C-alpha positions as CSV (number, residue, x, y, z in Angstrom):
1,M,-3.9,-24.3,-16.6
2,T,-1.9,-22.4,-13.8
3,S,-3.9,-20.3,-11.4
4,T,-2.2,-17.0,-10.8
5,P,-1.6,-16.3,-7.2
6,P,-3.2,-13.3,-5.7
7,T,-1.6,-9.7,-5.6
8,T,-0.1,-9.5,-1.9
9,C,-0.6,-5.9,-0.4
10,L,1.1,-4.7,2.8
11,V,-1.2,-1.9,4.6
12,V,1.6,0.2,7.0
13,S,-0.6,3.1,9.3
14,D,-0.6,3.8,13.0
15,H,-4.4,4.1,12.4
16,R,-6.2,0.7,13.3
17,L,-9.5,1.5,11.7
18,I,-7.5,2.5,8.4
19,R,-5.7,-0.6,8.5
20,W,-8.8,-2.7,9.1
21,S,-10.8,-1.2,6.5
22,L,-8.2,-1.1,3.5
23,V,-7.6,-5.4,4.5
24,E,-11.2,-5.5,4.2
25,F,-11.7,-3.9,0.8
26,L,-8.7,-5.3,-0.5
27,T,-9.3,-9.1,0.8
28,A,-12.9,-8.9,-1.0
29,R,-11.4,-7.7,-4.2
30,G,-9.4,-11.1,-4.6
31,L,-5.9,-9.4,-3.1
32,E,-4.1,-11.1,-0.3
33,A,-3.6,-8.4,2.1
34,C,-2.1,-7.8,5.5
35,S,-1.5,-4.8,7.8
36,T,1.0,-3.4,10.7
37,L,1.3,-0.2,12.6
38,S,4.8,-0.9,13.1
39,K,7.3,0.0,10.9
40,D,10.1,-1.9,12.1
41,L,7.6,-5.3,11.9
42,A,6.6,-4.2,7.7
43,V,10.6,-3.7,7.2
44,A,11.2,-7.1,8.6
45,L,8.2,-8.7,6.3
46,L,9.1,-7.0,3.6
47,Q,12.6,-8.7,3.8
48,V,11.2,-12.3,4.3
49,R,8.0,-12.1,1.9
50,P,7.4,-10.0,-1.4
51,F,5.0,-8.3,-1.3
52,D,3.3,-6.7,-4.8
53,L,1.8,-3.4,-3.0
54,L,2.7,-1.3,-0.3
55,I,0.3,1.1,1.0
56,V,1.4,3.9,3.7
57,D,1.1,7.3,4.7
58,P,4.3,8.9,4.4
59,S,3.2,11.4,6.9
60,E,3.5,9.2,9.7
61,P,6.9,8.5,11.6
62,G,9.4,6.2,10.1
63,T,7.3,6.1,7.1
64,S,10.5,7.6,5.1
65,E,13.1,5.1,6.5
66,L,10.4,2.4,5.4
67,L,10.1,3.3,1.7
68,M,13.5,4.0,0.9
69,R,14.6,-0.1,2.3
70,S,11.4,-1.2,0.2
71,Q,13.2,0.3,-2.5
72,N,16.4,-1.8,-1.8
73,L,14.5,-4.9,-1.8
74,P,15.4,-7.6,-4.7
75,R,11.5,-7.7,-5.4
76,R,10.2,-4.0,-4.8
77,P,6.9,-3.6,-3.8
78,Q,5.1,-0.5,-5.7
79,I,3.5,2.1,-3.6
80,I,0.2,3.6,-3.3
81,L,0.1,7.0,-0.6
82,L,-2.6,7.4,1.8
83,V,-2.3,11.8,2.2
84,D,-4.2,14.0,4.6
85,N,-4.0,17.1,2.4
86,A,-4.2,19.1,6.0
87,S,-1.2,17.8,7.5
88,V,2.3,18.6,7.0
89,P,4.3,18.3,3.5
90,S,5.9,14.9,3.3
91,P,9.5,14.6,1.5
92,I,7.8,11.6,0.0
93,T,5.9,12.9,-3.3
94,P,3.6,11.1,-5.9
95,D,6.5,11.1,-9.2
96,Q,8.6,9.3,-6.9
97,P,9.8,5.8,-8.9
98,G,7.6,3.1,-7.3
99,V,4.8,5.3,-6.5
100,L,1.4,4.1,-8.0
101,G,-0.7,6.7,-6.9
102,V,-2.5,9.0,-3.9
103,I,-5.6,8.7,-2.1
104,D,-6.9,11.3,-0.3
105,K,-7.4,11.0,3.6
106,P,-10.2,10.8,4.7
107,F,-10.3,8.0,1.8
108,L,-13.3,6.5,0.2
109,L,-13.3,3.0,-0.7
110,H,-14.1,3.7,-4.1
111,S,-11.2,6.0,-4.8
112,L,-8.7,2.9,-3.8
113,R,-10.9,1.0,-6.3
114,H,-10.5,3.6,-9.4
115,L,-7.1,3.8,-8.4
116,L,-6.2,-0.3,-8.6
117,D,-8.3,-0.4,-12.0
118,R,-6.6,2.7,-13.6
119,I,-3.3,1.5,-12.6
120,G,-4.2,-1.8,-14.3
121,H,-2.2,-3.8,-11.7
122,Q,-1.9,-6.9,-12.6
123,R,-3.9,-9.7,-10.6
124,C,-6.3,-7.0,-8.6
125,G,-9.5,-9.0,-8.5
126,P,-12.6,-8.2,-10.1
127,A,-14.2,-5.0,-9.7
128,A,-16.1,-4.4,-6.6
C-alpha cells in the first residue's frame, strides 16, 4: 500500500503571527506547511518545489506579481486569499482562476478548517 504524500502549503504574509499560526494549524491537520514574508523567496520556492496550496494576502505589496508568476508554473498551486475587509480593494478577486476561497482577517482558524473541508481538497488531513 502506497501512502499519499501530504498536501504542501506555502503561507506568504508580512505578518509574523499570521505565518506562525497558519503553519502550526496546517501542520496539526497533517499538511506540510512552511512560510515566508518575502514575495521574492516565495517565487523562488515555487520554482524549485511544487506546492498544492498558496495562502496569501492580496493587499500586501508584491502579491499580484507572486500570484501571476505562480500561475505560469508547470504545477500551479491552488490559492486561498487572506482578506482584510477594511483594507484597500485588491485587483485579485475570489472569482479568478485558481482561487479556492477567501478567509477574512482577522481570521479564526475554524474558518480555514471550514474552507479546507468545503473544498474537499485531497490530502488535507483529518478534521481538527
